[in-house]
DSSP file (Angstrom, degrees, kcal/mol; ACC not computed):
  #  RESIDUE AA STRUCTURE BP1 BP2  ACC     N-H-->O    O-->H-N    N-H-->O    O-->H-N    TCO  KAPPA ALPHA  PHI   PSI    X-CA   Y-CA   Z-CA
    1    1 A M     >        0   0    0      0, 0.0     4,-2.0     0, 0.0     5,-0.2   0.000 360.0 360.0 360.0 -45.8    0.0    0.0    0.0
    2    2 A L  H  >  +     0   0    0      1,-0.2     4,-2.3     2,-0.2     5,-0.2   0.885 360.0  51.8 -65.4 -38.6    2.8    2.4    0.9
    3    3 A A  H  > S+     0   0    0      1,-0.2     4,-2.3     2,-0.2    -1,-0.2   0.869 108.5  52.0 -65.8 -35.3    4.7    1.6   -2.3
    4    4 A R  H  > S+     0   0    0      2,-0.2     4,-2.3     1,-0.2    -2,-0.2   0.911 110.9  46.6 -66.0 -43.6    1.5    2.3   -4.3
    5    5 A K  H  X S+     0   0    0     -4,-2.0     4,-2.7     2,-0.2    -2,-0.2   0.889 112.4  51.1 -65.8 -40.3    1.0    5.7   -2.6
    6    6 A T  H  X S+     0   0    0     -4,-2.3     4,-2.5     2,-0.2    -2,-0.2   0.920 110.7  48.2 -63.2 -44.3    4.7    6.6   -3.2
    7    7 A L  H  X S+     0   0    0     -4,-2.3     4,-2.4     2,-0.2    -2,-0.2   0.902 112.0  49.8 -63.2 -41.9    4.4    5.7   -6.9
    8    8 A F  H  X S+     0   0    0     -4,-2.3     4,-2.7     2,-0.2    -2,-0.2   0.937 111.7  47.7 -62.0 -46.9    1.3    7.8   -7.2
    9    9 A I  H  X S+     0   0    0     -4,-2.7     4,-2.6     1,-0.2    -2,-0.2   0.896 111.3  51.6 -62.7 -40.4    2.9   10.8   -5.6
   10   10 A G  H  X S+     0   0    0     -4,-2.5     4,-1.9     2,-0.2    -1,-0.2   0.915 112.5  45.0 -61.9 -44.6    6.0   10.4   -7.7
   11   11 A R  H  X S+     0   0    0     -4,-2.4     4,-2.4     2,-0.2    -2,-0.2   0.896 111.8  52.6 -67.2 -38.5    3.9   10.3  -10.9
   12   12 A F  H  X S+     0   0    0     -4,-2.7     4,-2.4     1,-0.2    -2,-0.2   0.935 109.7  48.3 -61.5 -46.8    1.8   13.2   -9.8
   13   13 A L  H  X S+     0   0    0     -4,-2.6     4,-2.3     1,-0.2    -1,-0.2   0.867 110.0  52.9 -62.6 -36.8    4.9   15.4   -9.1
   14   14 A L  H  X S+     0   0    0     -4,-1.9     4,-2.5     2,-0.2    -1,-0.2   0.930 109.6  48.0 -63.8 -45.3    6.3   14.5  -12.5
   15   15 A V  H  X S+     0   0    0     -4,-2.4     4,-2.5     1,-0.2    -2,-0.2   0.910 111.8  50.0 -62.4 -42.0    3.1   15.6  -14.2
   16   16 A V  H  X S+     0   0    0     -4,-2.4     4,-2.1     1,-0.2    -1,-0.2   0.905 111.3  49.3 -63.4 -41.1    3.0   18.8  -12.3
   17   17 A A  H  X S+     0   0    0     -4,-2.3     4,-1.9     2,-0.2    -2,-0.2   0.918 111.6  47.8 -63.9 -45.0    6.7   19.5  -13.2
   18   18 A V  H  X S+     0   0    0     -4,-2.5     4,-2.1     1,-0.2    -2,-0.2   0.913 111.7  50.4 -63.8 -43.1    6.1   18.8  -16.9
   19   19 A L  H  X S+     0   0    0     -4,-2.5     4,-2.7     1,-0.2    -1,-0.2   0.880 107.1  55.3 -63.8 -36.4    3.0   21.1  -16.9
   20   20 A G  H  X S+     0   0    0     -4,-2.1     4,-1.3     1,-0.2    -1,-0.2   0.911 109.1  46.6 -61.9 -42.2    5.0   23.8  -15.2
   21   21 A L  H  < S+     0   0    0     -4,-1.9    -2,-0.2     1,-0.2    -1,-0.2   0.881 115.1  46.4 -66.9 -37.8    7.6   23.7  -18.0
   22   22 A I  H  < S+     0   0    0     -4,-2.1     4,-0.4     1,-0.2    -2,-0.2   0.887 117.0  42.9 -71.0 -39.4    5.0   23.7  -20.7
   23   23 A C  H  X S+     0   0    0     -4,-2.7     4,-2.4    -5,-0.2     5,-0.2   0.602  88.3  89.9 -87.3 -11.9    2.9   26.5  -19.1
   24   24 A A  H  X S+     0   0    0     -4,-1.3     4,-1.7     1,-0.2    -1,-0.2   0.918  90.2  45.1 -54.6 -49.6    5.8   28.8  -18.2
   25   25 A P  H  > S+     0   0    0      0, 0.0     4,-2.3     0, 0.0    -1,-0.2   0.892 114.6  48.4 -63.2 -37.5    5.9   30.7  -21.5
   26   26 A T  H  > S+     0   0    0     -4,-0.4     4,-1.5     1,-0.2    -2,-0.2   0.798 105.9  57.9 -73.9 -26.1    2.1   31.1  -21.5
   27   27 A A  H  < S+     0   0    0     -4,-2.4    -1,-0.2     2,-0.2    -3,-0.2   0.911 109.8  44.3 -65.7 -40.8    2.1   32.3  -18.0
   28   28 A F  H >< S+     0   0    0     -4,-1.7     3,-1.8     1,-0.2     5,-0.3   0.933 113.6  49.7 -67.1 -45.7    4.4   35.1  -18.9
   29   29 A A  H >< S+     0   0    0     -4,-2.3     3,-1.9     1,-0.3     4,-0.3   0.763  94.6  76.0 -65.0 -24.0    2.4   35.9  -22.1
   30   30 A G  T 3< S+     0   0    0     -4,-1.5    -1,-0.3     1,-0.3    -2,-0.2   0.588  70.9  84.4 -64.8  -8.7   -0.7   35.9  -19.9
   31   31 A K  T <  S-     0   0    0     -3,-1.8    -1,-0.3     2,-0.2    -2,-0.1   0.578 111.1-112.7 -70.6  -6.6    0.3   39.3  -18.7
   32   32 A G  S <  S+     0   0    0     -3,-1.9     2,-0.3     1,-0.2    -2,-0.1   0.539  83.9  64.0  92.6   7.8   -1.4   40.6  -21.8
   33   33 A H  S    S-     0   0    0     -5,-0.3     2,-0.4    -4,-0.3    -2,-0.2  -0.990  73.3-117.4-155.4 161.5    1.5   41.9  -23.7
   34   34 A K        -     0   0    0     -2,-0.3     2,-0.5    -3,-0.1    59,-0.3  -0.796  37.6-112.5 -97.8 147.6    4.8   40.9  -25.4
   35   35 A L  E     -a   93   0A   0     57,-2.7    59,-2.4    -2,-0.4     2,-0.8  -0.684  24.3-133.6 -82.1 125.6    8.0   42.3  -24.0
   36   36 A N  E >>  -a   94   0A   0     -2,-0.5     4,-1.8    57,-0.2     3,-1.3  -0.698  11.6-160.2 -82.1 113.0    9.7   44.6  -26.5
   37   37 A I  T 34 S+     0   0    0     57,-2.4    -1,-0.2    -2,-0.8    58,-0.1   0.587  87.3  63.5 -72.5  -8.1   13.3   43.6  -26.6
   38   38 A N  T 34 S+     0   0    0     56,-0.4    -1,-0.3    58,-0.2    57,-0.1   0.643 118.9  22.0 -86.4 -15.3   14.3   47.0  -28.0
   39   39 A T  T <4 S+     0   0    0     -3,-1.3    -2,-0.2     2,-0.1    -1,-0.1   0.480  93.0 118.9-126.9  -8.9   13.2   48.8  -24.9
   40   40 A A     <  -     0   0    0     -4,-1.8     2,-0.1     1,-0.1    -5,-0.0  -0.298  55.8-133.1 -67.2 143.0   13.2   46.2  -22.1
   41   41 A T     >  -     0   0    0      1,-0.1     4,-2.5    -2,-0.0     5,-0.2  -0.396  29.2-102.3 -84.3 169.3   15.5   46.6  -19.1
   42   42 A V  H  > S+     0   0    0      1,-0.2     4,-2.0     2,-0.2     5,-0.1   0.915 124.3  52.1 -58.2 -43.1   17.8   43.9  -17.7
   43   43 A E  H  4 S+     0   0    0      1,-0.2     4,-0.5     2,-0.2    -1,-0.2   0.902 110.1  47.7 -63.9 -40.7   15.2   43.3  -14.9
   44   44 A E  H >4 S+     0   0    0      1,-0.2     3,-1.2     2,-0.2     4,-0.3   0.912 110.7  51.3 -65.6 -41.7   12.4   42.9  -17.4
   45   45 A L  H >< S+     0   0    0     -4,-2.5     3,-1.6     1,-0.3    -1,-0.2   0.848 101.2  62.5 -64.2 -33.0   14.3   40.6  -19.6
   46   46 A K  T 3< S+     0   0    0     -4,-2.0    -1,-0.3     1,-0.3     5,-0.2   0.654  91.0  68.1 -68.5 -14.0   15.2   38.4  -16.5
   47   47 A E  T <  S+     0   0    0     -3,-1.2    -1,-0.3    -4,-0.5    -2,-0.2   0.685  81.9  94.6 -76.8 -17.4   11.4   37.7  -16.1
   48   48 A L  S X  S-     0   0    0     -3,-1.6     3,-1.5    -4,-0.3     2,-0.1  -0.430  92.9 -93.6 -71.8 149.3   11.5   35.7  -19.3
   49   49 A P  T 3  S+     0   0    0      0, 0.0    -1,-0.1     0, 0.0     3,-0.1  -0.412 107.2   8.4 -63.8 135.9   11.9   32.0  -19.0
   50   50 A K  T 3  S+     0   0    0      1,-0.2     2,-0.6    -2,-0.1    -3,-0.1   0.615  98.3 120.1  71.6  14.3   15.5   30.8  -19.3
   51   51 A I    <   +     0   0    0     -3,-1.5    -1,-0.2    -5,-0.2     2,-0.1  -0.929  37.6 174.3-113.9 110.4   16.9   34.3  -19.2
   52   52 A G     >  -     0   0    0     -2,-0.6     4,-2.5    -3,-0.1     5,-0.2  -0.263  50.4 -79.8 -99.4-169.3   19.2   35.0  -16.3
   53   53 A D  H  > S+     0   0    0      1,-0.2     4,-2.3     2,-0.2     5,-0.2   0.897 126.5  51.0 -60.6 -43.1   21.4   38.0  -15.4
   54   54 A K  H  > S+     0   0    0      2,-0.2     4,-1.9     1,-0.2    -1,-0.2   0.936 114.5  41.3 -64.1 -48.5   24.2   37.1  -17.9
   55   55 A T  H  > S+     0   0    0      2,-0.2     4,-2.2     1,-0.2    -1,-0.2   0.894 113.1  53.8 -70.0 -39.0   21.9   36.7  -20.9
   56   56 A A  H  X S+     0   0    0     -4,-2.5     4,-2.0     1,-0.2    -1,-0.2   0.920 110.9  46.4 -60.5 -43.9   19.7   39.7  -20.1
   57   57 A N  H  X S+     0   0    0     -4,-2.3     4,-2.7    -5,-0.2    -1,-0.2   0.872 110.0  54.5 -64.9 -36.9   22.9   41.8  -19.9
   58   58 A A  H  X S+     0   0    0     -4,-1.9     4,-2.5     2,-0.2    -2,-0.2   0.870 106.8  51.4 -65.3 -36.4   24.1   40.3  -23.2
   59   59 A I  H  X S+     0   0    0     -4,-2.2     4,-2.3     2,-0.2    -2,-0.2   0.939 112.7  44.6 -63.3 -47.3   20.8   41.3  -24.9
   60   60 A V  H  X S+     0   0    0     -4,-2.0     4,-2.3     2,-0.2    -2,-0.2   0.909 113.4  50.7 -65.7 -41.5   21.1   44.9  -23.7
   61   61 A K  H  X S+     0   0    0     -4,-2.7     4,-2.3     2,-0.2     5,-0.2   0.927 110.0  49.8 -62.1 -44.8   24.8   45.1  -24.6
   62   62 A Y  H  X S+     0   0    0     -4,-2.5     4,-2.6     1,-0.2     5,-0.3   0.931 111.2  49.9 -57.8 -45.5   24.0   43.7  -28.1
   63   63 A R  H  X S+     0   0    0     -4,-2.3     4,-1.6     1,-0.2    -1,-0.2   0.884 111.3  48.3 -61.5 -40.1   21.3   46.3  -28.5
   64   64 A E  H  < S+     0   0    0     -4,-2.3    -1,-0.2     1,-0.2    -2,-0.2   0.869 117.8  41.0 -68.5 -36.3   23.6   49.1  -27.4
   65   65 A E  H  < S+     0   0    0     -4,-2.3    -2,-0.2    -5,-0.2    -1,-0.2   0.804 128.9  26.5 -82.2 -31.1   26.4   48.0  -29.8
   66   66 A H  H  < S-     0   0    0     -4,-2.6    -3,-0.2     1,-0.3    -2,-0.2   0.444 103.7-120.2-115.9  -3.3   24.2   47.2  -32.9
   67   67 A G     <  -     0   0    0     -4,-1.6    -1,-0.3    -5,-0.3    -2,-0.1  -0.370  61.8 -14.1  87.6-175.1   21.1   49.3  -32.5
   68   68 A E  S    S-     0   0    0      1,-0.1     2,-0.2    -2,-0.1   -30,-0.1  -0.225  75.7-102.8 -61.9 147.6   17.6   48.1  -32.3
   69   69 A F        -     0   0    0      1,-0.2    -1,-0.1   -32,-0.0     3,-0.1  -0.547  24.1-159.0 -66.1 133.2   16.7   44.6  -33.1
   70   70 A K  S    S+     0   0    0      1,-0.3     2,-0.3    -2,-0.2    -1,-0.2   0.756  75.5   2.8 -84.4 -28.3   15.1   44.4  -36.6
   71   71 A S  S >  S-     0   0    0      1,-0.1     3,-1.1    23,-0.1    -1,-0.3  -0.974  72.4-110.9-151.3 162.7   13.4   41.1  -35.8
   72   72 A V  G >  S+     0   0    0     -2,-0.3     3,-2.3     1,-0.2     4,-0.2   0.849 113.7  68.1 -63.2 -33.8   13.1   38.6  -32.9
   73   73 A D  G >  S+     0   0    0      1,-0.3     3,-2.1     2,-0.2    -1,-0.2   0.770  82.2  74.6 -58.5 -25.2   15.3   36.2  -35.0
   74   74 A E  G X  S+     0   0    0     -3,-1.1     3,-2.1     1,-0.3    -1,-0.3   0.693  73.7  81.8 -63.6 -16.7   18.2   38.6  -34.4
   75   75 A L  G X  S+     0   0    0     -3,-2.3     3,-2.0     1,-0.3    -1,-0.3   0.765  74.3  75.7 -57.5 -23.9   18.3   37.3  -30.8
   76   76 A L  G <  S+     0   0    0     -3,-2.1    -1,-0.3     1,-0.3    -2,-0.2   0.720  86.3  62.0 -60.7 -20.3   20.3   34.4  -32.3
   77   77 A N  G <  S+     0   0    0     -3,-2.1     2,-0.5    -4,-0.2    -1,-0.3   0.573  85.1  93.9 -81.2  -9.1   23.3   36.8  -32.5
   78   78 A V  S X  S-     0   0    0     -3,-2.0     3,-1.9    -4,-0.2   -19,-0.1  -0.728  86.9-112.6 -88.5 128.5   23.3   37.2  -28.7
   79   79 A K  T 3  S+     0   0    0     -2,-0.5   -21,-0.1     1,-0.3     3,-0.1  -0.361 103.6  30.8 -58.9 129.9   25.6   34.9  -26.8
   80   80 A G  T 3  S+     0   0    0      1,-0.2     2,-0.6    -4,-0.1    -1,-0.3   0.341  97.3  99.6 102.4  -5.6   23.6   32.5  -24.7
   81   81 A I    <   +     0   0    0     -3,-1.9     2,-0.2    -6,-0.2    -1,-0.2  -0.951  44.5 167.1-119.1 116.4   20.6   32.3  -27.1
   82   82 A G     >  -     0   0    0     -2,-0.6     4,-2.6    -3,-0.1     5,-0.2  -0.470  53.5 -80.1-111.7-173.4   20.3   29.4  -29.4
   83   83 A K  H  > S+     0   0    0      1,-0.2     4,-2.2     2,-0.2     5,-0.2   0.889 126.0  49.9 -59.7 -43.0   17.5   28.0  -31.6
   84   84 A K  H  > S+     0   0    0      1,-0.2     4,-1.6     2,-0.2    -1,-0.2   0.928 113.3  45.0 -65.1 -43.7   15.7   26.2  -28.7
   85   85 A K  H  > S+     0   0    0      1,-0.2     4,-2.2     2,-0.2    -1,-0.2   0.885 110.7  55.1 -68.0 -36.2   15.7   29.2  -26.5
   86   86 A L  H  X S+     0   0    0     -4,-2.6     4,-2.7     1,-0.2    -1,-0.2   0.924 106.9  50.0 -60.7 -43.1   14.7   31.5  -29.3
   87   87 A E  H  < S+     0   0    0     -4,-2.2    -1,-0.2     1,-0.2    -2,-0.2   0.836 110.2  51.4 -65.8 -32.2   11.6   29.3  -30.0
   88   88 A L  H  < S+     0   0    0     -4,-1.6    -1,-0.2    -5,-0.2    -2,-0.2   0.885 117.0  39.4 -66.2 -40.3   10.8   29.5  -26.3
   89   89 A L  H >X S+     0   0    0     -4,-2.2     3,-2.8     1,-0.2     4,-1.2   0.776  92.4  87.7 -81.7 -29.4   11.0   33.3  -26.3
   90   90 A R  G >< S+     0   0    0     -4,-2.7     3,-0.6     1,-0.3    -1,-0.2   0.824  90.5  45.1 -45.1 -48.2    9.4   33.9  -29.7
   91   91 A P  G 34 S+     0   0    0      0, 0.0    -1,-0.3     0, 0.0    -2,-0.1   0.588 115.8  50.0 -75.2  -3.8    5.7   34.1  -28.5
   92   92 A L  G <4 S+     0   0    0     -3,-2.8   -57,-2.7    -4,-0.1     2,-0.3   0.597 105.7  54.7-107.2 -14.9    6.8   36.3  -25.5
   93   93 A V  E <<  -a   35   0A   0     -4,-1.2     2,-0.3    -3,-0.6   -57,-0.2  -0.816  53.1-180.0-126.0 161.2    8.8   39.0  -27.2
   94   94 A T  E     -a   36   0A   0    -59,-2.4   -57,-2.4    -2,-0.3   -56,-0.4  -0.947  29.1-149.9-147.1 164.7    8.5   41.6  -29.9
   95   95 A V        +     0   0    0     -2,-0.3   -59,-0.1   -59,-0.2     2,-0.1   0.303  69.1 109.8-112.9   1.0   10.4   44.3  -31.6
   96   96 A D  S    S-     0   0    0      1,-0.1     6,-0.2     2,-0.1   -58,-0.2  -0.387  74.2-111.3 -76.6 153.3    7.3   46.3  -32.4
   97   97 A K    >   -     0   0    0      4,-2.6     3,-2.3     1,-0.1    -1,-0.1  -0.378  39.2 -98.2 -74.3 162.9    6.4   49.5  -30.8
   98   98 A K  T 3  S+     0   0    0      1,-0.3    -1,-0.1     2,-0.1    -2,-0.1   0.796 122.6  58.9 -57.4 -30.8    3.4   49.5  -28.4
   99   99 A D  T 3  S-     0   0    0      2,-0.1    -1,-0.3     1,-0.1     3,-0.1   0.475 119.8-107.8 -81.7   1.2    1.0   50.8  -31.0
  100  100 A G  S <  S+     0   0    0     -3,-2.3    -2,-0.1     1,-0.4     2,-0.1   0.304  80.8 123.1  94.1  -9.6    1.8   47.9  -33.2
  101  101 A S              0   0    0      1,-0.1    -4,-2.6    -5,-0.1    -1,-0.4  -0.416 360.0 360.0 -80.9 163.9    3.9   49.7  -35.8
  102  102 A K              0   0    0     -6,-0.2    -1,-0.1    -2,-0.1    -2,-0.0   0.419 360.0 360.0-104.3 360.0    7.4   48.7  -36.5
């Protein structure tokens, strides 16, 4: 009986962990807006999933050295961002101005 409960709890925790990973991007997007990577601060960038202090600073540094991002795909030029991370970030970020113009 105890082994059965332990197995159930283990499976339950695994499901919760997987759902957390799947829902993390949508939880951020649930704030009702996309984060503009051309105007975001380091602190705002760190709110994105998988973006820590180092990568957030690298994004800002790249922006300062190269000007505004022309597209979200340009994040691939930032050290610490690869294809997988870009695909995680894509629905959460934008280069558009708040009024929707580019």
